[in-house]
N, C-alpha and C positions, 0 to 999 in steps of 0.2 A: 504458325499459330500454336501456342501451348494450350493444352486442355487439361483441366482437373475435373474428374468425374466423382461424384459423391452419391452414394445410396445408403443413407443412414436412417433406418426406420424410426428410431426414437424422436427424430426431429420432424416436425410437420413441414410440408412443402413450403408454406408461407414463411416459416422461420428460417428454413434452409435458403430461400431466396434472399432474405436479409443478410444471412451469414456470407453467402457467396458474393453478394454485392460488396460487402466489407473486404472480403479477400481480394476481389478484383481490383478495388480501389488501392489496397495496400500493394498488390503485385505491380500494378501499373505505375504507382508512385516510386516503387523500388527501381523499376527499369529506368524511369526518368532520372532518378538519382545517380545511376551509373554514368550518365553523361557529365555529371558534375565532378565525379570522383575518378573518372577514367576506367570504368568497368567494375565488375564484381571483384571482391577481394581475392577470390579463388582463381580469377582469370583476368588480370589487368590487361588493358588494351594496348599500352605502350604509346609512344609519341607518334604524332601525325607527320608524315613526310612533308618536307618543305623544299621546293614548291610541290603542290599536289598535281603531279603531271597528268594523271588520268582525268581528274576533274577539269583541268584546263583544256585538254583535248576534247572532252565531251562538250564543253561549252563552245569550242570552235566548230565542232561537228554540227551543233545546233544552229549557229548563226553564220557560219561561213565567212565571207568577206565583210559581213556587217558587224563582225565582232570588234570590240574595242577594249582598251586597257582597263577601263573602270570595271568591266565585267570580271576581271581577273583578280582584283585586289584581295578578295576573301580567300583565294587559293594560294596567295603568295606570302601571307602572314601566318605566324604560328598561333594555333588555337587548340583547345582540347580535341581529341579524336572524335570524329563523327559529328562535330558541332559547328561546322562552317555556316550553316543556315538555321539549324534548330528544327528543320522540317521533320526529320526522322524522330527526334526526341519527343516532339509534340504529337506524334501520330498514334502512339500506343493507347489502346482502349480495351475494354473488357465487355463481355456479354454473357448473361446467364441464359442457358438453353434449357427449356422445359419440355419434358417428355413424360407425361403422366406424373408419377411421384419421383421419377428420376430427374436429377439436376446435374448439369455440367457447366463448367465455367471456361470460357475461351478468353485468352489474353493474347493480344497480338497487334499487328499493324497491317494496313493495306498498301504500304509502300513496297513496291516490287523489289527494290535492291536490298531490302532488309535481310532477306534470306542469304544473299551472297555474303553479307557481312557476318551473319551468324555462323555460317559454315566455312567461309573462306572459299576463294574461287580463282581459277586461272582464267584470265580474260584477254581480249584483244580488241583494239580499235583500228579499223581500216582508215588509213590516211588518204582521203580522196583528193581529187584535183581542187574541189571547192574548199576543202580544209586547208590545203596548201596556200590558197589565195588568202585565207584568213590569217594563216601563220605569217605570211609576208607583211600583212597589215600590222600585226602585233610587233614584229621585229623592227618596224620603222617607228614604233611608238617611243615617246620620251617621258620621263618622269620617274617618280618613286616606284621601286619594285620591278622596273623593266629588266634589271639584271637577272631576276629570277626566271625570265622567259628564255634565257639563252639556250636551254636544252632544245628549243623548238627548231633551231638550225638543223639539228640532226634529223628531224622529222621530214624535212624537205627532201631528204635522200632515201626515204624508205616508204613502203606502202602499207605497213602495219606496225602497230605498237603493242607489244605483249607485256603483260604484267600480272603479278600475283596479288589478288585482293586479300589482305591479311584477315585471318579469322578473328573476329571480335564478338564474343558472346553477348547477345542482347537480352535473351530470355533465359533465366537460370533460377533454379530452386536453391538459392544460396542459404547459408546458415542464418543470416539476418532475417530473411523472408520467412524461413521456417519458424523462427521465434515469434515474428509478428503474427503469423497465422495461428500458431499455438495459443497465443494470448487471446485472439478473437474467439476461439472455441472455448477456452477456459472461462472467459468472461460470460459466455452464453450459458455454460454449465452452472456457474456460480449464481447467475441471475435466475436460472430455472429452479435451482435448489432453494434459493431464497423465497421464491414465489410459492413453492410447494410447502415450505415450512409455515408460511403465513396463512395457509388455508386451514 
């Protein structure tokens, strides 16, 4: 969760609330834009591995022998990074925290795996007996994309799958966002000066 804390005496708490709401909206929109353009300009995410082995194994882990090929389609086709379902992209929100005259803005997500993507992480999936039953079901499947599951044969011979989750920065104070936020505060100052001149 990113946090921006502002204690700017010339701005009334009510006006600061409005400003931070605008900043929160701009920041959240910028994060969602990363999913369309493949990450911040300063830290592009790169291509998604195809097939997405860890995602496939996680699905097998969840459903065991009840898994089927239709559950795997999204992980066998190419798509922008971190956008197989859109769940992570749509989860980012902001919140203005009030403590007397002090205001802080929190921007983030409650999706647990977001932090692992933000920082990068070494992970492992234990291949249980139930998972191996699910793998056997998938290996017997027919139809489009089945060839992408051929790596599962190797999973029948091991008890653990280790992999490196690539670092993909989701929350960043990038140059575009800095410009957006500068504009928000500049507009506020211009509006305030205009009102003062009108008195």
